[in-house]
MMTF fields as JSON, N, C-alpha, C and O atoms, coordinates in Angstrom:
{
  "mmtfVersion": "1.0.0",
  "mmtfProducer": "UNKNOWN",
  "numBonds": 447,
  "numAtoms": 448,
  "numGroups": 112,
  "numChains": 1,
  "numModels": 1,
  "chainsPerModel": [1],
  "groupsPerChain": [112],
  "chainIdList": ["A"],
  "bondAtomList": [4, 2, 8, 6, 12, 10, 16, 14, 20, 18, 24, 22, 28, 26, 32, 30, 36, 34, 40, 38, 44, 42, 48, 46, 52, 50, 56, 54, 60, 58, 64, 62, 68, 66, 72, 70, 76, 74, 80, 78, 84, 82, 88, 86, 92, 90, 96, 94, 100, 98, 104, 102, 108, 106, 112, 110, 116, 114, 120, 118, 124, 122, 128, 126, 132, 130, 136, 134, 140, 138, 144, 142, 148, 146, 152, 150, 156, 154, 160, 158, 164, 162, 168, 166, 172, 170, 176, 174, 180, 178, 184, 182, 188, 186, 192, 190, 196, 194, 200, 198, 204, 202, 208, 206, 212, 210, 216, 214, 220, 218, 224, 222, 228, 226, 232, 230, 236, 234, 240, 238, 244, 242, 248, 246, 252, 250, 256, 254, 260, 258, 264, 262, 268, 266, 272, 270, 276, 274, 280, 278, 284, 282, 288, 286, 292, 290, 296, 294, 300, 298, 304, 302, 308, 306, 312, 310, 316, 314, 320, 318, 324, 322, 328, 326, 332, 330, 336, 334, 340, 338, 344, 342, 348, 346, 352, 350, 356, 354, 360, 358, 364, 362, 368, 366, 372, 370, 376, 374, 380, 378, 384, 382, 388, 386, 392, 390, 396, 394, 400, 398, 404, 402, 408, 406, 412, 410, 416, 414, 420, 418, 424, 422, 428, 426, 432, 430, 436, 434, 440, 438, 444, 442],
  "bondOrderList": [1, 1, 1, 1, 1, 1, 1, 1, 1, 1, 1, 1, 1, 1, 1, 1, 1, 1, 1, 1, 1, 1, 1, 1, 1, 1, 1, 1, 1, 1, 1, 1, 1, 1, 1, 1, 1, 1, 1, 1, 1, 1, 1, 1, 1, 1, 1, 1, 1, 1, 1, 1, 1, 1, 1, 1, 1, 1, 1, 1, 1, 1, 1, 1, 1, 1, 1, 1, 1, 1, 1, 1, 1, 1, 1, 1, 1, 1, 1, 1, 1, 1, 1, 1, 1, 1, 1, 1, 1, 1, 1, 1, 1, 1, 1, 1, 1, 1, 1, 1, 1, 1, 1, 1, 1, 1, 1, 1, 1, 1, 1],
  "groupList": [{"groupName": "GLY", "atomNameList": ["N", "CA", "C", "O"], "elementList": ["N", "C", "C", "O"], "formalChargeList": [0, 0, 0, 0], "bondAtomList": [1, 0, 2, 1, 3, 2], "bondOrderList": [1, 1, 2], "singleLetterCode": "G", "chemCompType": "PEPTIDE LINKING"}, {"groupName": "ARG", "atomNameList": ["N", "CA", "C", "O"], "elementList": ["N", "C", "C", "O"], "formalChargeList": [0, 0, 0, 0], "bondAtomList": [1, 0, 2, 1, 3, 2], "bondOrderList": [1, 1, 2], "singleLetterCode": "R", "chemCompType": "L-PEPTIDE LINKING"}, {"groupName": "ASP", "atomNameList": ["N", "CA", "C", "O"], "elementList": ["N", "C", "C", "O"], "formalChargeList": [0, 0, 0, 0], "bondAtomList": [1, 0, 2, 1, 3, 2], "bondOrderList": [1, 1, 2], "singleLetterCode": "D", "chemCompType": "L-PEPTIDE LINKING"}, {"groupName": "ALA", "atomNameList": ["N", "CA", "C", "O"], "elementList": ["N", "C", "C", "O"], "formalChargeList": [0, 0, 0, 0], "bondAtomList": [1, 0, 2, 1, 3, 2], "bondOrderList": [1, 1, 2], "singleLetterCode": "A", "chemCompType": "L-PEPTIDE LINKING"}, {"groupName": "THR", "atomNameList": ["N", "CA", "C", "O"], "elementList": ["N", "C", "C", "O"], "formalChargeList": [0, 0, 0, 0], "bondAtomList": [1, 0, 2, 1, 3, 2], "bondOrderList": [1, 1, 2], "singleLetterCode": "T", "chemCompType": "L-PEPTIDE LINKING"}, {"groupName": "SER", "atomNameList": ["N", "CA", "C", "O"], "elementList": ["N", "C", "C", "O"], "formalChargeList": [0, 0, 0, 0], "bondAtomList": [1, 0, 2, 1, 3, 2], "bondOrderList": [1, 1, 2], "singleLetterCode": "S", "chemCompType": "L-PEPTIDE LINKING"}, {"groupName": "LEU", "atomNameList": ["N", "CA", "C", "O"], "elementList": ["N", "C", "C", "O"], "formalChargeList": [0, 0, 0, 0], "bondAtomList": [1, 0, 2, 1, 3, 2], "bondOrderList": [1, 1, 2], "singleLetterCode": "L", "chemCompType": "L-PEPTIDE LINKING"}, {"groupName": "PRO", "atomNameList": ["N", "CA", "C", "O"], "elementList": ["N", "C", "C", "O"], "formalChargeList": [0, 0, 0, 0], "bondAtomList": [1, 0, 2, 1, 3, 2], "bondOrderList": [1, 1, 2], "singleLetterCode": "P", "chemCompType": "L-PEPTIDE LINKING"}, {"groupName": "VAL", "atomNameList": ["N", "CA", "C", "O"], "elementList": ["N", "C", "C", "O"], "formalChargeList": [0, 0, 0, 0], "bondAtomList": [1, 0, 2, 1, 3, 2], "bondOrderList": [1, 1, 2], "singleLetterCode": "V", "chemCompType": "L-PEPTIDE LINKING"}, {"groupName": "HIS", "atomNameList": ["N", "CA", "C", "O"], "elementList": ["N", "C", "C", "O"], "formalChargeList": [0, 0, 0, 0], "bondAtomList": [1, 0, 2, 1, 3, 2], "bondOrderList": [1, 1, 2], "singleLetterCode": "H", "chemCompType": "L-PEPTIDE LINKING"}, {"groupName": "GLN", "atomNameList": ["N", "CA", "C", "O"], "elementList": ["N", "C", "C", "O"], "formalChargeList": [0, 0, 0, 0], "bondAtomList": [1, 0, 2, 1, 3, 2], "bondOrderList": [1, 1, 2], "singleLetterCode": "Q", "chemCompType": "L-PEPTIDE LINKING"}, {"groupName": "GLU", "atomNameList": ["N", "CA", "C", "O"], "elementList": ["N", "C", "C", "O"], "formalChargeList": [0, 0, 0, 0], "bondAtomList": [1, 0, 2, 1, 3, 2], "bondOrderList": [1, 1, 2], "singleLetterCode": "E", "chemCompType": "L-PEPTIDE LINKING"}, {"groupName": "TYR", "atomNameList": ["N", "CA", "C", "O"], "elementList": ["N", "C", "C", "O"], "formalChargeList": [0, 0, 0, 0], "bondAtomList": [1, 0, 2, 1, 3, 2], "bondOrderList": [1, 1, 2], "singleLetterCode": "Y", "chemCompType": "L-PEPTIDE LINKING"}, {"groupName": "ASN", "atomNameList": ["N", "CA", "C", "O"], "elementList": ["N", "C", "C", "O"], "formalChargeList": [0, 0, 0, 0], "bondAtomList": [1, 0, 2, 1, 3, 2], "bondOrderList": [1, 1, 2], "singleLetterCode": "N", "chemCompType": "L-PEPTIDE LINKING"}, {"groupName": "ILE", "atomNameList": ["N", "CA", "C", "O"], "elementList": ["N", "C", "C", "O"], "formalChargeList": [0, 0, 0, 0], "bondAtomList": [1, 0, 2, 1, 3, 2], "bondOrderList": [1, 1, 2], "singleLetterCode": "I", "chemCompType": "L-PEPTIDE LINKING"}, {"groupName": "LYS", "atomNameList": ["N", "CA", "C", "O"], "elementList": ["N", "C", "C", "O"], "formalChargeList": [0, 0, 0, 0], "bondAtomList": [1, 0, 2, 1, 3, 2], "bondOrderList": [1, 1, 2], "singleLetterCode": "K", "chemCompType": "L-PEPTIDE LINKING"}, {"groupName": "MET", "atomNameList": ["N", "CA", "C", "O"], "elementList": ["N", "C", "C", "O"], "formalChargeList": [0, 0, 0, 0], "bondAtomList": [1, 0, 2, 1, 3, 2], "bondOrderList": [1, 1, 2], "singleLetterCode": "M", "chemCompType": "L-PEPTIDE LINKING"}, {"groupName": "PHE", "atomNameList": ["N", "CA", "C", "O"], "elementList": ["N", "C", "C", "O"], "formalChargeList": [0, 0, 0, 0], "bondAtomList": [1, 0, 2, 1, 3, 2], "bondOrderList": [1, 1, 2], "singleLetterCode": "F", "chemCompType": "L-PEPTIDE LINKING"}, {"groupName": "TRP", "atomNameList": ["N", "CA", "C", "O"], "elementList": ["N", "C", "C", "O"], "formalChargeList": [0, 0, 0, 0], "bondAtomList": [1, 0, 2, 1, 3, 2], "bondOrderList": [1, 1, 2], "singleLetterCode": "W", "chemCompType": "L-PEPTIDE LINKING"}],
  "groupTypeList": [0, 1, 0, 2, 0, 3, 4, 0, 5, 0, 0, 6, 7, 7, 0, 8, 9, 0, 10, 7, 9, 3, 9, 9, 11, 1, 1, 0, 0, 12, 5, 3, 3, 0, 12, 3, 9, 6, 8, 8, 0, 8, 4, 0, 13, 8, 6, 11, 2, 2, 6, 3, 11, 12, 6, 5, 3, 0, 3, 2, 6, 14, 6, 7, 15, 7, 6, 15, 6, 3, 5, 6, 13, 16, 6, 17, 1, 17, 14, 0, 9, 9, 0, 12, 8, 5, 15, 11, 0, 16, 14, 6, 8, 11, 9, 5, 13, 15, 8, 1, 18, 14, 7, 13, 7, 1, 10, 6, 6, 6, 15, 0],
  "groupIdList": [1, 2, 3, 4, 5, 6, 7, 8, 9, 10, 11, 12, 13, 14, 15, 16, 17, 18, 19, 20, 21, 22, 23, 24, 25, 26, 27, 28, 29, 30, 31, 32, 33, 34, 35, 36, 37, 38, 39, 40, 41, 42, 43, 44, 45, 46, 47, 48, 49, 50, 51, 52, 53, 54, 55, 56, 57, 58, 59, 60, 61, 62, 63, 64, 65, 66, 67, 68, 69, 70, 71, 72, 73, 74, 75, 76, 77, 78, 79, 80, 81, 82, 83, 84, 85, 86, 87, 88, 89, 90, 91, 92, 93, 94, 95, 96, 97, 98, 99, 100, 101, 102, 103, 104, 105, 106, 107, 108, 109, 110, 111, 112],
  "secStructList": [7, 7, 6, 6, 7, 7, 7, 7, 4, 4, 4, 1, 7, 6, 6, 7, 7, 2, 2, 2, 2, 2, 2, 2, 2, 2, 6, 6, 1, 1, 1, 1, 1, 7, 7, 7, 1, 7, 7, 3, 3, 3, 7, 1, 7, 7, 1, 2, 2, 2, 2, 2, 2, 2, 2, 6, 6, 6, 7, 1, 3, 3, 3, 7, 1, 1, 7, 7, 1, 2, 2, 2, 2, 2, 2, 2, 2, 2, 2, 2, 2, 2, 7, 1, 7, 7, 7, 6, 6, 3, 3, 3, 3, 3, 7, 1, 1, 7, 3, 3, 3, 3, 3, 7, 2, 2, 2, 2, 2, 2, 2, 7],
  "xCoordList": [114.434, 113.551, 114.237, 115.329, 113.545, 113.591, 113.727, 114.27, 112.945, 113.006, 113.237, 112.37, 114.861, 115.255, 115.998, 116.803, 116.493, 117.821, 117.31, 116.132, 118.238, 118.229, 118.146, 118.554, 117.512, 118.091, 118.407, 117.949, 119.244, 119.469, 119.755, 119.777, 120.011, 120.287, 121.113, 120.704, 122.467, 123.423, 122.804, 123.365, 121.792, 121.44, 120.17, 119.538, 119.723, 118.548, 118.817, 119.897, 118.013, 118.079, 118.236, 117.625, 119.251, 119.359, 118.386, 117.453, 117.936, 116.985, 115.873, 114.999, 116.004, 115.145, 115.84, 116.927, 115.028, 115.623, 114.697, 113.683, 115.36, 114.785, 113.197, 112.43, 112.939, 111.699, 110.464, 109.6, 110.666, 109.478, 109.68, 108.773, 111.194, 111.411, 110.586, 109.777, 110.783, 110.403, 108.92, 108.476, 108.168, 106.86, 106.494, 105.295, 106.641, 106.643, 106.761, 106.025, 107.699, 107.865, 106.466, 105.5, 106.412, 105.011, 104.019, 103.114, 103.916, 102.405, 101.874, 100.78, 102.971, 103.16, 104.242, 104.344, 105.425, 106.558, 106.603, 106.333, 107.048, 107.036, 106.114, 105.748, 105.523, 104.907, 103.206, 102.928, 102.366, 100.858, 100.645, 99.623, 101.833, 101.665, 102.301, 102.093, 103.481, 103.667, 104.989, 105.009, 106.359, 107.066, 107.126, 107.459, 106.882, 106.529, 107.94, 107.863, 109.197, 110.449, 110.517, 109.842, 111.832, 111.958, 112.646, 113.53, 112.269, 112.795, 113.445, 112.728, 114.682, 115.712, 116.438, 117.035, 116.169, 116.322, 118.029, 118.155, 119.112, 120.059, 120.609, 121.253, 120.364, 120.31, 120.922, 121.018, 121.38, 122.568, 121.245, 121.415, 119.928, 118.675, 117.75, 116.53, 118.379, 117.756, 116.45, 115.666, 116.479, 115.469, 114.047, 113.706, 113.542, 112.188, 111.49, 111.104, 111.409, 109.952, 110.935, 110.542, 112.131, 112.522, 112.386, 112.148, 112.708, 112.665, 111.011, 110.597, 110.362, 108.518, 108.268, 107.433, 108.822, 108.71, 109.272, 108.912, 110.045, 110.77, 109.744, 109.05, 109.304, 108.415, 106.951, 106.376, 106.269, 105.25, 105.414, 104.366, 106.473, 107.098, 107.107, 107.054, 107.183, 107.114, 108.051, 108.119, 109.299, 110.53, 109.907, 109.165, 110.432, 110.458, 111.614, 111.55, 113.064, 113.502, 114.722, 115.613, 114.747, 115.654, 117.135, 117.011, 118.208, 119.732, 120.428, 120.57, 120.884, 121.516, 122.37, 122.528, 123.197, 124.767, 125.214, 124.661, 126.502, 127.21, 126.908, 126.73, 126.881, 126.68, 127.033, 128.197, 126.294, 127.666, 127.086, 125.903, 128.449, 128.952, 127.671, 126.869, 127.881, 127.03, 125.702, 125.162, 125.035, 123.411, 123.219, 121.997, 123.93, 123.829, 123.981, 123.301, 124.869, 124.784, 123.896, 123.67, 123.365, 122.032, 120.598, 119.682, 120.505, 119.752, 120.031, 119.116, 121.16, 121.596, 121.139, 120.687, 121.396, 121.004, 119.572, 119.141, 118.37, 116.945, 116.615, 115.726, 117.286, 116.646, 117.172, 116.606, 118.489, 118.606, 117.316, 116.723, 117.038, 116.127, 114.777, 114.199, 114.217, 112.875, 112.269, 111.153, 113.582, 113.267, 113.568, 114.385, 112.741, 112.859, 111.49, 111.418, 110.28, 109.348, 108.478, 108.132, 108.187, 107.334, 106.365, 105.485, 106.373, 104.895, 103.991, 104.331, 102.567, 101.923, 101.411, 100.865, 101.648, 101.412, 102.878, 102.888, 103.556, 104.608, 106.04, 106.34, 107.181, 108.015, 109.336, 109.149, 110.441, 111.584, 112.81, 113.409, 112.808, 113.298, 114.46, 114.229, 115.84, 116.793, 116.241, 115.768, 116.702, 116.464, 117.191, 117.131, 117.698, 118.865, 119.534, 118.633, 120.416, 121.173, 120.446, 120.977, 119.27, 118.245, 117.425, 117.08, 116.88, 116.061, 114.805, 114.676, 113.68, 112.568, 111.381, 111.429, 110.552, 109.089, 108.184, 107.933, 107.648, 106.805, 105.899, 106.067, 104.468, 103.123, 103.687, 104.202, 103.618, 104.324, 103.226, 102.02, 103.823, 103.078, 102.278, 101.084, 102.504, 102.133, 100.814, 99.914, 101.063, 99.607, 98.856, 97.704, 99.38, 98.309, 97.659, 96.455, 97.963, 97.97, 96.611, 95.414, 97.08, 96.102, 94.358, 93.166, 94.993, 93.486, 93.14, 91.986, 93.854, 93.035, 92.005, 91.297],
  "yCoordList": [8.025, 7.699, 8.769, 9.296, 8.969, 9.905, 11.552, 12.332, 11.838, 13.006, 14.124, 14.962, 14.362, 15.881, 15.562, 16.492, 14.524, 13.746, 14.57, 14.751, 14.905, 14.805, 13.853, 12.837, 13.672, 12.832, 13.582, 14.691, 12.84, 13.213, 11.98, 10.804, 12.61, 11.174, 10.585, 9.453, 10.921, 10.098, 8.931, 7.88, 9.361, 8.388, 7.882, 7.335, 7.853, 6.827, 5.426, 5.182, 4.637, 3.512, 3.774, 4.647, 2.782, 2.543, 2.908, 2.174, 3.645, 4.344, 5.478, 6.056, 5.598, 6.481, 7.744, 7.816, 9.06, 10.421, 11.232, 10.905, 12.523, 13.438, 13.176, 12.48, 13.934, 13.947, 13.338, 13.771, 12.175, 11.047, 10.99, 10.99, 10.939, 10.828, 12.608, 12.681, 13.104, 14.661, 14.336, 14.614, 13.651, 13.858, 12.514, 12.706, 11.785, 10.382, 10.547, 9.842, 11.515, 11.975, 12.841, 12.42, 13.861, 14.906, 14.37, 14.704, 13.694, 12.52, 11.716, 11.366, 11.636, 10.645, 9.93, 9.477, 9.7, 8.808, 7.767, 6.76, 7.816, 7.036, 7.015, 5.923, 8.233, 8.761, 8.892, 9.082, 8.741, 9.137, 10.893, 11.485, 11.454, 12.707, 13.653, 14.788, 12.228, 13.336, 13.763, 13.631, 14.424, 15.375, 16.455, 16.954, 17.248, 18.688, 19.52, 20.411, 19.339, 19.652, 20.133, 19.689, 21.498, 21.546, 20.676, 20.05, 20.478, 20.079, 20.669, 21.28, 20.608, 21.485, 20.257, 19.23, 20.735, 19.641, 20.607, 21.788, 19.781, 20.006, 19.333, 18.284, 19.859, 19.489, 20.487, 21.71, 19.456, 20.47, 20.621, 21.202, 20.021, 20.117, 21.415, 21.334, 22.557, 23.836, 24.399, 25.33, 23.911, 24.55, 24.56, 23.675, 25.153, 25.62, 24.449, 24.279, 23.712, 22.121, 21.101, 20.121, 21.439, 20.724, 20.731, 19.835, 22.687, 22.839, 22.6, 22.051, 22.868, 22.974, 21.434, 21.128, 20.712, 19.189, 19.016, 17.978, 19.723, 19.574, 20.382, 19.684, 21.288, 22.114, 21.577, 22.049, 21.114, 19.912, 18.852, 18.206, 18.221, 17.239, 17.376, 16.445, 18.672, 19.59, 19.715, 19.69, 19.964, 20.812, 22.146, 22.736, 22.61, 24.199, 24.799, 25.97, 23.874, 25.046, 24.677, 23.959, 25.184, 24.077, 25.145, 26.356, 24.633, 25.227, 24.54, 23.319, 25.457, 24.66, 24.237, 24.346, 23.603, 22.969, 23.788, 24.325, 23.71, 23.925, 24.558, 25.768, 23.868, 24.423, 25.93, 26.151, 26.609, 27.854, 27.96, 27.886, 28.212, 28.355, 29.528, 29.446, 30.543, 32.182, 31.37, 31.532, 30.449, 29.971, 29.277, 29.213, 28.288, 27.643, 28.327, 28.079, 29.054, 30.014, 30.974, 31.484, 31.12, 32.428, 30.932, 31.312, 29.978, 28.669, 28.467, 28.517, 28.3, 28.112, 29.479, 29.25, 30.711, 31.994, 31.822, 31.994, 31.469, 31.223, 30.367, 30.531, 29.298, 28.326, 28.519, 28.131, 29.247, 29.611, 30.593, 30.417, 31.742, 32.742, 32.378, 32.774, 31.327, 31.325, 29.362, 28.85, 28.807, 26.804, 26.605, 27.205, 25.415, 24.293, 23.547, 22.403, 24.436, 23.485, 24.226, 25.406, 23.291, 23.715, 24.172, 23.785, 25.486, 26.445, 26.032, 26.314, 25.198, 24.443, 25.848, 26.835, 25.75, 26.443, 27.701, 28.609, 27.482, 28.301, 27.741, 26.568, 29.002, 27.969, 28.992, 30.209, 28.523, 29.076, 29.959, 29.359, 31.095, 31.894, 32.737, 33.769, 32.536, 33.605, 34.661, 34.493, 36.228, 37.231, 38.264, 38.258, 38.941, 40.549, 39.156, 38.553, 38.74, 37.944, 37.613, 38.1, 36.797, 36.224, 35.398, 35.61, 34.103, 33.309, 33.653, 34.064, 33.429, 34.017, 33.334, 32.801, 33.35, 32.582, 33.545, 34.718, 32.72, 33.096, 32.386, 31.307, 32.572, 31.492, 31.093, 31.942, 29.721, 28.93, 29.041, 28.8, 29.376, 30.158, 28.881, 29.157, 27.515, 26.391, 25.901, 25.1, 26.719, 26.54, 27.408, 27.117, 28.564, 30.177, 29.51, 29.744, 28.602, 28.736, 27.408, 27.641, 26.267, 25.18, 26.186, 25.911, 27.174, 27.571, 28.453, 28.869, 28.923, 30.142, 29.423, 29.97],
  "zCoordList": [150.147, 149.028, 148.027, 148.243, 147.068, 146.165, 146.273, 145.491, 147.694, 147.488, 147.157, 146.909, 147.087, 146.202, 145.786, 145.759, 145.234, 144.099, 142.609, 142.299, 141.986, 140.776, 140.15, 140.713, 138.496, 137.538, 136.165, 135.889, 135.344, 134.212, 133.39, 133.754, 131.969, 130.766, 131.537, 131.797, 132.216, 132.694, 133.998, 134.308, 134.475, 135.592, 135.025, 135.929, 134.228, 133.352, 132.814, 132.276, 132.922, 132.052, 130.489, 129.872, 129.888, 128.863, 127.872, 128.2, 126.743, 126.067, 126.83, 126.183, 127.748, 127.98, 128.153, 128.726, 127.505, 127.544, 128.342, 128.958, 128.17, 129.166, 128.899, 129.564, 127.738, 127.78, 128.371, 129.133, 127.762, 128.136, 129.828, 130.661, 130.088, 131.774, 132.345, 133.269, 132.007, 132.432, 132.908, 134.022, 131.797, 131.696, 132.319, 132.52, 132.577, 133.686, 134.782, 135.473, 135.53, 136.888, 136.884, 137.521, 136.265, 136.469, 136.427, 137.192, 135.817, 135.85, 137.178, 137.623, 137.485, 138.631, 138.989, 140.129, 137.797, 138.638, 139.028, 138.373, 140.478, 141.468, 142.36, 142.795, 142.84, 143.726, 143.023, 141.839, 144.043, 143.685, 143.675, 143.328, 144.125, 143.718, 142.57, 142.141, 142.212, 140.747, 141.652, 142.875, 140.688, 141.438, 141.426, 140.351, 142.424, 142.396, 142.629, 143.474, 141.991, 142.548, 141.002, 140.073, 140.945, 139.436, 138.862, 139.445, 137.362, 136.365, 135.26, 134.469, 135.043, 134.52, 133.192, 133.514, 131.595, 131.037, 130.831, 131.153, 130.264, 129.753, 128.221, 128.202, 127.35, 125.594, 125.003, 125.1, 124.244, 122.61, 121.472, 120.4, 121.864, 121.084, 120.993, 121.138, 120.754, 121.2, 119.627, 119.811, 118.76, 118.047, 118.63, 119.416, 118.406, 118.558, 119.132, 120.289, 118.15, 118.909, 119.659, 120.293, 119.508, 120.519, 121.859, 122.668, 122.033, 123.578, 123.673, 124.694, 122.971, 123.576, 123.91, 124.761, 123.397, 123.513, 124.785, 125.34, 125.408, 127.105, 127.429, 128.168, 127.336, 128.094, 127.777, 128.758, 127.284, 127.315, 127.871, 127.891, 128.468, 128.878, 130.569, 131.372, 130.828, 132.268, 133.204, 134.433, 131.58, 132.323, 132.5, 131.714, 133.932, 134.054, 133.457, 133.084, 133.273, 132.456, 131.608, 132.062, 130.36, 129.535, 129.518, 129.331, 129.693, 129.662, 128.566, 128.499, 127.651, 126.083, 126.611, 127.827, 125.788, 125.71, 124.619, 123.66, 125.105, 126.278, 127.866, 128.008, 128.716, 129.51, 130.336, 130.671, 130.535, 131.103, 132.344, 132.674, 133.219, 134.394, 134.926, 135.856, 133.956, 134.538, 134.73, 135.824, 133.766, 133.804, 134.447, 134.587, 135.296, 136.166, 137.777, 138.773, 137.652, 138.827, 139.273, 140.371, 137.954, 138.278, 138.543, 139.272, 138.201, 138.38, 140.363, 141.185, 140.613, 141.961, 143.252, 144.374, 142.721, 143.189, 143.167, 144.307, 142.086, 142.269, 143.043, 143.879, 142.892, 144.425, 145.723, 146.745, 145.678, 146.965, 147.544, 148.609, 146.478, 146.961, 147.392, 148.405, 146.22, 145.858, 146.113, 146.026, 146.423, 146.476, 145.507, 144.808, 145.222, 144.156, 143.901, 143.451, 144.289, 143.775, 142.704, 142.751, 141.714, 140.689, 140.864, 141.633, 139.858, 139.649, 138.392, 137.243, 138.765, 137.583, 136.501, 136.994, 135.236, 134.244, 133.966, 133.135, 134.577, 134.44, 134.2, 134.421, 133.57, 133.038, 133.489, 133.495, 133.798, 133.942, 132.491, 131.598, 132.695, 131.921, 132.1, 132.73, 131.645, 132.321, 131.058, 129.935, 132.205, 131.767, 132.312, 133.542, 131.953, 132.487, 133.313, 133.897, 133.429, 133.775, 135.378, 136.376, 135.49, 136.481, 135.899, 134.737, 136.734, 136.361, 136.958, 138.111, 135.948, 136.761, 136.171, 135.062, 136.753, 136.444, 135.502, 135.776, 134.121, 133.502, 133.385, 133.952, 132.614, 132.247, 130.954, 130.226, 130.584, 129.812, 128.642, 128.699, 127.824, 126.03, 125.988, 126.096, 125.865, 125.518, 126.598, 126.347, 127.925, 128.475, 127.86, 127.538, 127.615, 127.212, 126.073, 126.171, 124.774, 123.758, 124.096, 123.923, 124.516, 125.079, 125.587, 125.454, 126.078, 126.963, 126.014, 126.119, 125.007, 123.795, 123.168, 122.322]
}
């Protein structure tokens, strides 16, 4: 099954992009429960509106292109210590050379 596999724009059907794919997976995707593991977006679109789209679609972390090895290593250390299960209403951010969970600001705006 799909289980622990990762997908990205390189493995998506033609015309399918990251945000719609993340949204589809989070909302049920190919299983009744939806995708509960981390969704990491890697993009060159780093304007605030673009990042907000990824987070609204269900991404947990956005890494800008060009991808830096240090960022990837931080993510791997985080997964090694905390696992790769997503937390509803939270996003991951890089802070002080670590990756950590914070409340998703988009979720807070929707509640306010």
